[in-house]
C-alpha positions in Angstrom: 4.7 -33.5 3.9 3.0 -32.7 0.5 5.4 -30.0 -0.7 8.4 -31.1 -2.8 10.8 -28.4 -1.8 13.5 -29.8 -4.1 11.4 -29.5 -7.2 9.9 -26.1 -6.3 12.7 -24.1 -4.7 10.6 -21.6 -2.8 10.4 -20.4 0.8 6.8 -20.8 1.9 5.2 -18.8 4.7 1.5 -19.0 5.6 -0.2 -15.7 5.0 -1.5 -13.9 8.2 -4.5 -11.7 7.8 -5.5 -8.7 9.8 -9.2 -8.7 9.3 -9.9 -5.8 11.7 -7.6 -3.5 9.7 -9.1 -4.7 6.4 -12.6 -3.9 7.7 -11.5 -0.5 8.8 -10.3 0.1 5.2 -13.9 -0.8 4.0 -12.5 -3.3 1.4 -14.2 -6.4 0.1 -12.7 -9.2 2.1 -12.4 -12.5 0.1 -11.8 -15.6 2.3 -11.8 -18.5 -0.1 -9.7 -21.5 -0.9 -7.6 -20.4 -4.0 -5.0 -23.1 -3.4 -4.3 -25.7 -6.1 -2.0 -28.6 -5.2 -0.3 -30.0 -8.3 2.7 -32.3 -8.6 4.0 -31.7 -5.1 3.6 -27.9 -5.3 1.1 -25.4 -4.1 -0.1 -22.8 -6.6 -2.9 -20.2 -7.0 -6.0 -21.6 -8.7 -6.3 -19.1 -11.5 -9.8 -20.4 -12.5 -11.2 -20.1 -9.0 -9.7 -16.6 -8.7 -11.2 -15.5 -12.0 -14.6 -16.8 -11.0 -14.4 -14.9 -7.7 -13.4 -11.6 -9.5 -16.3 -12.1 -12.0 -18.7 -12.6 -9.2 -17.6 -9.5 -7.4 -17.9 -7.5 -10.7 -21.4 -8.8 -11.3 -22.4 -7.8 -7.7 -21.1 -4.2 -8.3 -22.9 -4.0 -11.6 -26.2 -5.0 -10.0 -25.8 -2.3 -7.3 -25.2 0.4 -9.9 -28.4 -0.4 -11.8 
């Protein structure tokens, strides 16, 4: 197992998505791999998240023009 639960004292649960409910809310669904495995722990990849947000922002700006 990759996770070092002694080093990172966290309770980990896989996120479950309700895509149907999200679509009904008419939100922008992002299904990407934002996981970064570092030193036996799992973390959010801040750079990947920032790039995704910037891409969404650019799409909205192009639609408004």
